[in-house]
C-alpha positions in Angstrom: 55.5 81.9 122.2 57.4 82.4 118.9 59.6 79.7 117.5 61.6 80.1 114.2 63.3 77.0 112.9 65.7 76.8 110.0 63.9 79.7 108.2 65.1 80.3 104.7 63.9 82.6 101.9 65.2 82.7 98.3 64.4 85.4 95.7 65.7 83.7 92.5 69.3 83.0 93.0 69.6 85.3 96.0 69.3 83.9 99.5 67.8 86.7 101.5 67.4 84.7 104.7 69.7 81.7 105.3 68.6 79.0 107.7 68.0 81.1 110.9 66.5 79.8 114.1 65.5 81.6 117.3 62.8 81.7 119.9 61.0 84.5 121.7 59.7 83.7 125.2 56.3 84.8 126.6 56.5 88.4 127.9 59.8 89.1 126.3 60.6 92.3 124.3 63.0 91.3 121.5 64.9 93.9 119.4 65.3 92.7 115.9 68.1 94.6 114.1 69.9 94.5 110.8 71.3 96.9 108.2 69.4 97.5 104.9 69.4 94.3 102.8 70.4 92.0 105.6 67.1 90.1 105.6 65.4 91.7 108.5 62.3 92.9 106.7 62.0 89.7 104.9 62.1 87.8 108.2 59.5 90.0 109.8 57.2 89.6 106.8 57.6 85.7 107.1 56.9 85.9 110.9 53.6 87.7 110.2 52.6 85.5 107.3 52.8 88.3 104.7 55.1 86.2 102.6 55.9 82.5 102.7 59.2 81.0 103.4 61.2 78.8 101.0 61.8 76.4 103.8 61.7 76.2 107.6 58.9 76.9 110.0 57.4 79.8 112.1 55.3 78.7 115.1 53.2 81.4 116.8 52.0 80.0 120.1 52.6 76.5 118.7 50.7 77.2 115.5 52.4 77.0 112.1 52.0 80.3 110.3 51.8 78.5 106.9 49.7 75.4 107.8 47.0 77.3 109.7 47.6 81.1 108.9 44.2 82.4 110.1 44.6 80.8 113.6 48.2 81.9 113.8 47.6 85.4 112.6 44.8 85.7 115.2 47.7 85.7 117.8 49.6 88.6 116.1 49.1 92.3 116.1 51.2 93.9 113.4 52.3 97.5 113.0 54.3 97.9 109.8 56.6 100.8 109.2 53.8 102.6 107.3 50.6 102.1 109.4 47.7 100.6 107.4 45.3 103.5 108.0 42.3 104.5 106.1 42.9 108.2 106.3 39.4 109.4 105.3 37.8 107.6 108.3 37.5 108.9 111.8 39.6 107.1 114.4 36.5 105.5 115.9 35.1 104.3 112.6 38.5 102.8 111.6 38.9 100.9 114.9 35.4 99.6 114.5 36.3 98.5 110.9 39.4 96.7 112.2 37.3 95.1 115.0 35.0 93.6 112.4 37.7 92.6 110.0 39.5 90.7 112.8 36.2 89.1 113.8 36.9 90.2 117.3 34.7 88.5 120.1 35.6 90.9 122.9 32.9 93.3 124.1 33.2 96.0 121.3 32.6 99.2 123.2 34.6 98.4 126.3 37.5 96.9 124.3 37.9 99.8 121.9 37.6 102.3 124.8 40.4 100.5 126.6 42.6 100.5 123.5 42.0 104.2 123.0 42.8 105.0 126.6 46.0 102.8 126.5 47.2 104.5 123.3 46.1 107.9 124.5 43.9 108.6 121.5 40.5 109.0 123.2 40.5 112.8 122.7 40.9 112.4 118.9 38.6 109.4 118.3 36.0 111.5 116.4 38.6 113.2 114.2 39.4 112.2 110.6 42.7 110.3 110.5 44.3 112.4 107.7 44.0 115.5 109.9 46.0 114.0 112.8 49.7 114.6 113.5 52.3 112.0 112.7 52.5 111.0 116.3 48.7 110.4 116.6 48.7 108.5 113.3 51.3 106.2 114.8 49.2 105.8 117.9 46.2 104.8 115.8 48.4 102.3 113.9 49.4 100.8 117.2 45.8 100.7 118.4 44.7 98.6 115.4 47.4 96.1 116.2 46.0 95.8 119.7 42.4 95.1 118.5 41.5 91.5 119.6 44.2 91.7 122.4 46.7 89.4 120.5 49.4 87.9 122.7 52.2 88.8 120.2 52.9 92.2 118.8 55.3 92.8 116.0 56.3 96.5 115.6 58.3 97.7 112.6 59.9 101.1 113.1 57.1 102.3 115.6 58.8 105.7 116.3 60.0 106.6 112.7 59.4 110.2 111.9 58.3 111.2 115.5 59.7 114.0 117.4 61.7 113.3 120.7 58.7 113.8 122.9 56.5 111.5 120.8 59.3 109.0 120.7 59.5 108.9 124.5 55.7 108.5 124.7 55.7 105.5 122.3 58.7 104.0 124.1 56.9 104.1 127.4 53.8 102.6 125.9 55.9 99.8 124.4 57.4 99.1 127.8 53.9 99.0 129.3 52.7 96.6 126.6 55.7 94.4 127.3 54.1 93.5 130.7 51.2 91.7 129.0 52.5 90.8 125.5 55.3 89.2 123.7 56.9 91.9 121.4 59.3 92.0 118.5 60.5 95.5 117.9 62.5 96.6 114.8 64.1 100.0 114.8 67.0 101.9 113.3 67.1 104.0 116.5 69.5 101.8 118.4 69.4 103.8 121.7 65.6 103.0 121.7 66.2 99.3 121.4 68.8 99.4 124.2 66.4 101.1 126.5 63.3 99.0 125.7 64.3 95.5 124.8 65.2 92.5 127.0 67.2 90.9 124.3 68.7 91.7 120.9 69.1 89.7 117.7 71.3 91.2 114.9 70.8 89.8 111.5 73.5 90.3 108.9 73.8 88.9 105.4 70.7 86.7 106.0 72.1 85.0 109.1 71.8 85.6 112.9 75.1 87.4 113.8 74.3 88.0 117.4 71.6 86.9 119.9 71.9 88.1 123.5 71.1 91.0 125.9 72.7 94.3 125.0 74.6 94.2 128.3 76.0 90.7 127.6 77.0 91.7 124.1 78.8 94.8 125.4 80.6 92.7 128.0 81.7 90.1 125.5 82.8 92.6 122.9 84.4 95.3 125.0 87.0 94.2 127.5 89.7 96.3 129.2 91.6 96.8 126.0 89.8 100.1 125.4 90.5 103.0 127.9 89.7 106.6 128.4 92.5 108.3 130.4 92.8 111.9 131.5 96.5 112.7 132.1 98.3 115.9 133.1 101.6 116.2 131.2 103.1 117.1 127.9 100.8 115.9 125.2 103.3 115.1 122.5 105.6 113.3 124.9 102.7 111.2 126.2 101.7 110.2 122.7 105.2 109.3 121.7 105.8 107.2 124.8 102.5 105.4 124.7 103.1 104.4 121.1 106.1 102.4 122.4 104.0 100.3 124.8 103.8 96.7 123.6 100.2 95.7 122.7 99.1 99.3 122.0 96.9 99.5 118.9 95.7 103.1 118.7 95.8 106.3 120.7 93.9 109.5 120.1 94.2 112.7 122.1 91.1 114.7 122.7 90.7 118.4 123.4 92.5 120.1 126.4 90.2 119.6 129.4 92.2 122.1 131.5 95.7 123.7 131.3 98.1 120.8 130.5 95.4 118.1 130.9 94.2 116.1 127.9 91.9 113.1 127.6 93.2 110.1 125.6 91.3 107.3 124.0 93.4 104.2 124.0 92.8 100.8 122.3 95.1 97.8 122.8 95.3 94.5 120.9 92.5 92.1 121.9 92.9 90.4 125.3 95.4 93.0 126.4 94.6 94.8 129.7 96.5 98.1 129.6 95.4 99.6 132.9 98.5 98.6 134.9 100.9 99.2 132.1 99.5 102.7 131.5 99.6 103.5 135.2 103.2 102.3 135.4 104.2 104.4 132.4 102.6 107.5 133.8 104.3 107.1 137.2 107.7 106.6 135.6 107.5 109.8 133.6 106.1 111.9 136.4 102.8 112.6 134.8 99.5 112.5 136.8 96.4 110.4 136.0 93.3 112.3 136.9 90.8 109.8 135.5 90.8 106.3 134.0 87.8 104.3 132.8 87.0 101.4 130.5 84.7 102.1 127.6 81.4 100.1 127.5 80.2 99.6 124.0 76.8 101.0 123.2 74.4 99.0 121.0 75.4 101.3 118.2 79.1 100.3 118.6 78.1 96.6 118.8 75.9 96.9 115.7 78.7 98.6 113.8 81.3 96.0 114.8 79.1 93.1 113.8 77.9 94.5 110.5 80.8 96.6 109.3 83.9 95.3 111.0 86.1 96.4 113.9 86.6 100.1 113.0 85.6 102.9 115.4 86.6 106.0 113.3 89.7 107.4 111.8 92.2 106.8 114.6 96.0 106.6 114.1 97.4 103.1 114.0 100.4 103.1 116.3 101.6 99.8 114.7 103.1 102.1 112.0 105.9 104.0 113.8 106.5 106.4 110.9 103.3 108.2 111.9 104.0 110.7 114.6 101.8 113.4 116.2 99.1 113.1 113.5 96.6 111.4 115.7 95.2 114.4 117.5 
């Protein structure tokens, strides 16, 4: 449905997007992520034909967005971060205006009624948009993207500024739309992307830094070298002995869970599985393991690792033996 081939964008000497390529399949919900300044918004603007590329192509349902922009854009419904609303119009008048603007051929009355029902704005269709809540304005913005029933929807920060209940409602609506549309969803709320999207692309410094499902990225980037272990025993002794274990990178003691029982977050060097080593050390010192689990990376962890490096907070580095006991 969407093909991006060697897409590049220059702003003077700055290369905002650097030769990126990816595809989005029919019926797929793609999460498109990137830190500020990474080229994410520039890419989305090129996908929608809002700006032109320096080189490369964007095909929407096989149609080049630059060679035949009108036909290509007819396949796209776009919700920018700030919805393009005429706030002095009623919802009904605005959607009729968008219907005419898009030269929609579907039965007007039935089509707009179905959109209002889907976006749950039927009850406010006769109200002036500027008097609506943020959540309803966002719904109206989504409704205008659906006019003409385009097969591709591109949604930029669709839940920004919404309260938790409104976010859940929009998230459920996006899932429902994903059954009949191809979606590209951009959001800084990474838990939302993880819950909604089939696949994730992370762009960083103008290039595609990751392209996979959130589960696959977590599996690839978090192996058994990170553990959460709950141990009954003397905390200082445990910290001291664990630091001696070969391959240990960091260890951090959490709060006391019950008398004499602490939870430890342990990270080993890459490709080091500490589970058996830790179990053996605990047995030799007469301590008791009450819980052990590997830590799966959230999409937030993955995003941070890719865009900012390997750090996960201020943990003590056990490779420096002069540091003792300061990692609690």
